[in-house]
C-alpha positions as CSV (number, residue, x, y, z in Angstrom):
1,X,0.9,-16.8,-1.0
2,X,-2.3,-18.6,0.0
3,X,-5.6,-17.8,1.6
4,X,-7.7,-14.6,1.4
5,X,-4.7,-12.3,0.8
6,X,-2.8,-14.6,-1.6
7,X,-2.9,-11.8,-4.2
8,X,-0.8,-9.6,-1.9
9,X,2.0,-12.3,-2.0
10,X,1.7,-12.8,-5.7
11,X,2.0,-9.1,-6.4
12,X,4.9,-8.5,-4.1
13,X,6.8,-11.6,-5.2
14,X,6.3,-10.8,-8.9
15,X,7.3,-7.2,-8.4
16,X,10.6,-8.3,-6.8
17,X,11.3,-10.8,-9.5
18,X,10.4,-8.2,-12.2
19,X,13.1,-5.9,-10.8
20,X,15.6,-8.8,-10.9
21,X,14.6,-9.6,-14.5
22,X,15.1,-6.0,-15.6
23,X,18.3,-5.3,-13.6
24,X,20.0,-8.8,-13.4
25,X,20.3,-11.2,-10.5
26,X,23.8,-10.0,-9.5
27,X,24.8,-6.8,-7.7
28,X,28.2,-5.7,-6.4
29,X,29.6,-9.1,-7.6
30,X,27.1,-11.1,-5.5
31,X,24.3,-13.4,-6.7
32,X,20.8,-12.3,-5.5
33,X,18.6,-15.1,-4.3
34,X,14.9,-14.7,-3.4
35,X,13.6,-17.2,-0.8
36,X,9.8,-17.1,-0.6
37,X,7.9,-18.3,2.5
38,X,4.1,-18.4,2.7
39,X,2.7,-16.8,5.8
40,X,-0.9,-17.8,4.8
41,X,-2.6,-14.6,5.9
42,X,-2.7,-12.3,8.9
43,X,-0.7,-14.8,11.1
44,X,1.8,-13.1,13.4
45,X,3.0,-16.4,15.0
46,X,3.7,-17.9,11.6
47,X,5.4,-14.7,10.4
48,X,7.7,-14.7,13.4
49,X,8.6,-18.4,13.0
50,X,9.4,-18.1,9.3
51,X,11.5,-15.0,9.9
52,X,13.5,-16.9,12.5
53,X,14.0,-19.7,9.9
54,X,15.2,-17.2,7.3
55,X,17.7,-15.8,9.8
56,X,19.0,-19.1,11.3
57,X,18.6,-21.7,8.5
58,X,18.8,-19.6,5.4
59,X,21.2,-17.0,6.7
60,X,19.6,-14.2,4.7
61,X,21.0,-10.7,4.4
62,X,17.6,-9.0,4.2
63,X,14.1,-9.9,5.2
64,X,11.5,-8.5,2.8
65,X,7.8,-8.6,2.0
66,X,4.9,-8.1,4.5
67,X,1.5,-7.7,2.9
68,X,-0.1,-7.2,6.3
69,X,0.6,-5.1,9.4
70,X,0.2,-7.8,12.1
71,X,2.9,-9.9,10.4
72,X,5.3,-6.9,10.0
73,X,4.9,-6.1,13.7
74,X,5.5,-9.7,14.7
75,X,8.9,-9.7,13.0
76,X,10.2,-6.4,14.4
77,X,11.8,-8.1,17.4
78,X,13.5,-10.7,15.2
79,X,15.0,-7.9,13.0
80,X,16.3,-6.2,16.1
81,X,17.8,-9.3,17.7
82,X,19.5,-10.5,14.4
83,X,20.3,-7.0,13.2
84,X,18.7,-7.9,9.9
85,X,17.6,-5.0,7.6
86,X,13.9,-5.6,6.9
87,X,12.1,-4.0,4.0
88,X,8.4,-3.5,4.4
89,X,7.0,-3.6,0.8
90,X,3.3,-3.1,1.6
91,X,2.1,-3.1,5.2
92,X,0.8,0.4,5.9
93,X,0.3,1.1,9.6
94,X,2.2,4.2,10.7
95,X,3.7,2.6,13.8
96,X,5.6,-0.2,12.0
97,X,8.9,1.5,11.5
98,X,9.0,2.7,15.1
99,X,9.1,-1.0,16.3
100,X,12.7,-1.7,15.3
101,X,15.7,0.4,14.0
102,X,16.1,-2.3,11.4
103,X,12.8,-1.7,9.6
104,X,12.6,0.4,6.5
105,X,9.5,1.0,4.3
106,X,9.1,1.4,0.5
107,X,5.3,1.3,0.2
108,X,3.2,3.9,2.0
109,X,1.3,4.6,5.2
110,X,-2.4,4.9,5.4
111,X,-2.3,8.4,6.9
112,X,0.0,9.5,4.1
113,X,-2.5,8.7,1.4
114,X,-5.6,9.5,3.5
115,X,-4.9,13.0,4.7
116,X,-4.7,14.4,1.1
117,X,-8.1,12.8,0.4
118,X,-9.6,14.7,3.4
119,X,-8.0,18.0,2.2
120,X,-9.1,17.5,-1.4
121,X,-12.7,16.6,-0.4
122,X,-13.1,19.8,1.6
123,X,-11.5,21.8,-1.2
124,X,-14.0,20.3,-3.7
125,X,-17.0,21.3,-1.6
126,X,-17.7,18.2,0.5
127,X,-18.7,19.2,4.1
128,X,-20.5,16.1,5.6
129,X,-18.8,12.6,5.4
130,X,-19.6,9.2,6.8
131,X,-16.5,6.9,7.4
132,X,-16.3,3.1,7.1
133,X,-13.1,1.2,7.5
134,X,-11.8,-2.3,8.1
135,X,-11.4,-3.0,11.8
136,X,-7.6,-3.5,12.1
137,X,-4.5,-1.2,12.4
138,X,-4.5,0.4,8.9
139,X,-8.2,0.9,9.0
140,X,-7.9,2.7,12.4
141,X,-5.0,4.8,11.0
142,X,-7.1,5.8,8.0
143,X,-10.2,6.7,10.0
144,X,-8.2,8.8,12.4
145,X,-6.2,10.6,9.6
146,X,-9.4,11.4,7.7
147,X,-11.3,12.6,10.7
148,X,-8.4,14.8,11.9
149,X,-7.6,16.4,8.6
150,X,-11.3,16.8,7.5
151,X,-12.2,18.3,10.9
152,X,-9.2,20.7,10.7
153,X,-10.4,21.9,7.3
154,X,-13.9,22.6,8.7
155,X,-15.7,19.4,7.7
156,X,-18.0,17.2,9.8
157,X,-18.0,13.4,10.3
158,X,-21.6,12.5,10.6
159,X,-21.0,8.8,11.4
160,X,-18.4,6.1,11.5
161,X,-18.4,2.3,11.1
162,X,-15.7,-0.4,11.5
163,X,-16.3,-3.8,9.8
164,X,-14.5,-7.1,10.5
165,X,-11.7,-8.3,8.3
166,X,-13.2,-11.8,8.0
167,X,-16.4,-12.4,5.9
168,X,-18.2,-9.1,6.6
169,X,-21.8,-8.7,5.4
170,X,-21.7,-5.2,3.9
171,X,-25.4,-4.7,3.2
172,X,-26.6,-3.5,6.6
173,X,-23.5,-1.3,7.1
174,X,-24.0,0.4,3.7
175,X,-27.7,0.8,4.4
176,X,-26.9,2.7,7.6
177,X,-24.7,5.1,5.6
178,X,-27.4,5.6,3.0
179,X,-30.0,6.4,5.8
180,X,-27.7,9.0,7.3
181,X,-27.7,10.9,3.9
182,X,-24.1,12.3,4.0
183,X,-22.6,14.1,1.0
184,X,-19.9,11.5,0.8
185,X,-18.6,8.3,2.3
186,X,-14.9,7.8,3.0
187,X,-13.8,4.1,2.8
188,X,-10.8,2.1,3.6
189,X,-10.8,-1.6,2.8
190,X,-7.7,-3.7,2.0
191,X,-7.4,-4.4,-1.7
192,X,-9.1,-7.6,-2.9
193,X,-12.2,-9.4,-1.7
194,X,-13.2,-6.8,0.9
195,X,-12.9,-4.0,-1.6
196,X,-15.0,-6.0,-4.1
197,X,-17.6,-6.8,-1.4
198,X,-18.0,-3.2,-0.4
199,X,-18.3,-1.9,-4.0
200,X,-21.0,-4.5,-4.7
201,X,-23.0,-3.4,-1.7
202,X,-22.5,0.3,-2.4
203,X,-24.0,-0.2,-5.9
204,X,-26.8,-2.7,-4.9
205,X,-28.0,-0.3,-2.2
206,X,-28.0,2.6,-4.6
207,X,-25.8,5.0,-2.7
208,X,-24.4,6.3,-6.0
209,X,-27.9,7.0,-7.3
210,X,-28.7,8.7,-4.0
211,X,-25.9,11.2,-4.8
212,X,-23.5,10.0,-2.2
213,X,-19.9,10.4,-3.4
214,X,-17.4,7.6,-2.8
215,X,-14.0,8.8,-1.6
216,X,-11.3,6.3,-0.8
217,X,-7.6,5.4,-0.7
218,X,-6.3,3.6,-3.7
219,X,-6.7,0.2,-2.0
220,X,-10.4,0.1,-3.0
221,X,-9.8,0.7,-6.7
222,X,-6.3,-0.9,-6.9
223,X,-5.2,-1.7,-10.4
224,X,-5.3,-5.5,-10.0
225,X,-9.1,-5.6,-9.3
226,X,-10.3,-2.6,-11.2
227,X,-11.6,-4.6,-14.1
228,X,-13.4,-6.9,-11.7
229,X,-15.1,-4.0,-10.1
230,X,-16.7,-3.1,-13.4
231,X,-18.8,-0.1,-14.5
232,X,-19.9,1.0,-11.0
233,X,-16.2,1.9,-10.2
234,X,-16.5,4.7,-12.8
235,X,-16.1,8.1,-11.2
236,X,-14.7,6.9,-7.9
237,X,-12.2,9.4,-6.5
238,X,-9.1,8.1,-4.7
239,X,-5.8,9.3,-3.3
240,X,-2.8,7.0,-3.7
241,X,0.9,6.9,-4.6
242,X,0.7,4.7,-7.7
243,X,-1.4,4.0,-10.8
244,X,-0.5,1.8,-13.8
245,X,-1.7,4.8,-15.8
246,X,1.2,7.0,-14.5
247,X,3.1,8.3,-17.4
248,X,6.8,8.0,-17.0
249,X,9.8,6.1,-18.5
250,X,10.3,4.3,-15.2
251,X,6.7,3.1,-15.1
252,X,7.0,1.8,-18.7
253,X,10.1,-0.2,-17.7
254,X,8.3,-1.6,-14.7
255,X,5.2,-2.6,-16.6
256,X,7.2,-4.3,-19.4
257,X,9.2,-6.3,-16.9
258,X,6.1,-7.3,-14.9
259,X,4.2,-8.4,-18.1
260,X,7.0,-10.8,-18.9
261,X,6.3,-12.7,-15.7
262,X,2.5,-12.4,-15.2
263,X,-0.6,-11.7,-17.3
264,X,-2.3,-9.9,-14.4
265,X,-2.1,-6.2,-13.9
266,X,0.5,-5.1,-11.4
267,X,-0.6,-2.9,-8.5
268,X,1.0,-0.7,-5.8
269,X,2.2,-3.7,-3.9
270,X,4.2,-4.8,-6.9
271,X,5.7,-1.3,-7.1
272,X,6.5,-1.4,-3.3
273,X,8.5,-4.7,-4.0
274,X,10.2,-3.3,-7.2
275,X,11.3,-0.2,-5.2
276,X,12.3,-2.3,-2.2
277,X,14.6,-4.3,-4.5
278,X,16.0,-1.1,-6.1
279,X,16.8,0.1,-2.6
280,X,18.5,-3.2,-1.7
281,X,20.6,-3.2,-4.9
282,X,21.7,0.4,-4.2
283,X,22.6,-0.5,-0.5
284,X,24.5,-3.5,-1.7
285,X,26.5,-1.4,-4.2
286,X,27.3,1.1,-1.5
287,X,28.6,-1.6,0.8
288,X,30.5,-3.4,-2.0
289,X,28.4,-6.6,-1.5
290,X,29.2,-7.2,2.1
291,X,26.0,-6.6,4.1
292,X,26.4,-5.5,7.7
293,X,23.0,-4.7,9.4
294,X,24.0,-1.3,10.9
295,X,25.8,-0.1,7.8
296,X,23.0,-1.2,5.6
297,X,20.5,0.8,7.7
298,X,22.7,3.9,7.4
299,X,22.8,3.4,3.6
300,X,19.0,3.2,3.5
301,X,18.5,6.6,5.3
302,X,18.0,9.4,2.8
303,X,18.1,7.1,-0.2
304,X,16.4,8.5,-3.3
305,X,14.9,6.3,-6.0
306,X,13.4,7.1,-9.4
307,X,10.4,4.9,-8.9
308,X,7.6,3.9,-11.4
309,X,5.3,6.0,-9.1
310,X,7.5,9.1,-9.3
311,X,10.3,10.4,-7.0
312,X,10.7,8.5,-3.7
313,X,12.9,9.1,-0.7
314,X,13.6,7.2,2.5
315,X,13.2,9.7,5.4
316,X,16.6,9.6,7.3
317,X,14.9,10.0,10.7
318,X,11.8,7.7,10.4
319,X,13.1,5.3,7.7
320,X,9.6,5.8,6.1
321,X,8.8,6.7,2.6
322,X,8.4,10.3,1.3
323,X,6.5,10.5,-2.0
324,X,3.9,12.2,-4.2
325,X,0.3,11.4,-3.5
326,X,-2.0,11.6,-6.5
327,X,-5.7,12.4,-6.7
328,X,-7.3,10.0,-9.3
329,X,-10.6,9.3,-10.9
330,X,-11.6,5.9,-12.3
331,X,-12.2,6.4,-16.0
332,X,-12.4,4.3,-19.1
333,X,-9.4,4.7,-21.4
334,X,-9.3,2.6,-24.6
335,X,-12.2,0.5,-23.3
336,X,-10.5,-0.4,-20.0
337,X,-10.7,1.1,-16.5
338,X,-7.8,3.1,-15.1
339,X,-7.1,5.3,-12.1
340,X,-6.4,8.5,-14.0
341,X,-4.4,11.1,-12.1
342,X,-5.6,14.7,-12.2
343,X,-4.1,16.4,-9.1
344,X,-1.2,15.8,-6.8
345,X,0.4,16.5,-3.4
346,X,4.2,16.3,-3.8
347,X,6.7,15.3,-1.1
348,X,4.2,13.9,1.4
349,X,5.6,12.5,4.6
350,X,3.7,10.2,7.0
351,X,1.6,12.6,9.1
352,X,1.1,9.7,11.6
353,X,4.6,10.3,13.0
């Protein structure tokens, strides 16, 4: 809720509250109470301490949230010891749900949204790609998934770079990519300041004018920062599981509820929280309001949700999310920028497992 990644917390919290606003704050005869703790950023020790507080002092039935992978990994042992169902609403490293049988995810994994990008890129005629990712778990996942899938299709990775999470100077990195003259660059940066920094350097160093295509996961062009990216985001191709431009009744309901709580655009993190709450409400109904950790985890397995993003299912074996991944292009619609879907890969599981 504070620091560089404060927007992650705001999106997740508002998404959860929006679900409660739209569906009421009682389920199976029980009052739903949201207790919000600020982990301040990628701080595993803080995350672990706060999770212990939630279990011991607050006696919660579910632990939810997790904008960042290191924090989710730190809490896995707490979830196991306390047998507390823990819903990952954003953090996207493949490995997370393997760390405890009490973890379930309603967001995505980086390989899940990256592999379709590699497949689409090759199909559309791209053969030589340079990769650049943030140097932490999800970045490594994205790099590996793109390299594997693109190579399998017959493409070539002509170079790769990893940049630090804290205060990177993007100019020299981007210049190296430009000098290598690839057909395209594949990028993963977490949504927010890093994405903005990369896009600024990409434009300033003239990679778009040099004819280098920008391919990315939806983090780089996430809905919440798209307007801030401005005109140079136009034409960027991404693969992701959610866009506010998605046309469905469920998305209209979500957008209306979110707008009542915040003037900012919601993004995929808010949807991960909305769907996490939807899953919790359904589990609570199935258990008649009495939450037992093991029974709750059984109820999560195979659960299907009509999400604002499209159909969503919790894989019964991995407790990870199965969903449609969309190919989108940033376009101007009614004078505003949107990720407009034009192709899709239905029923995608996490290829990292």
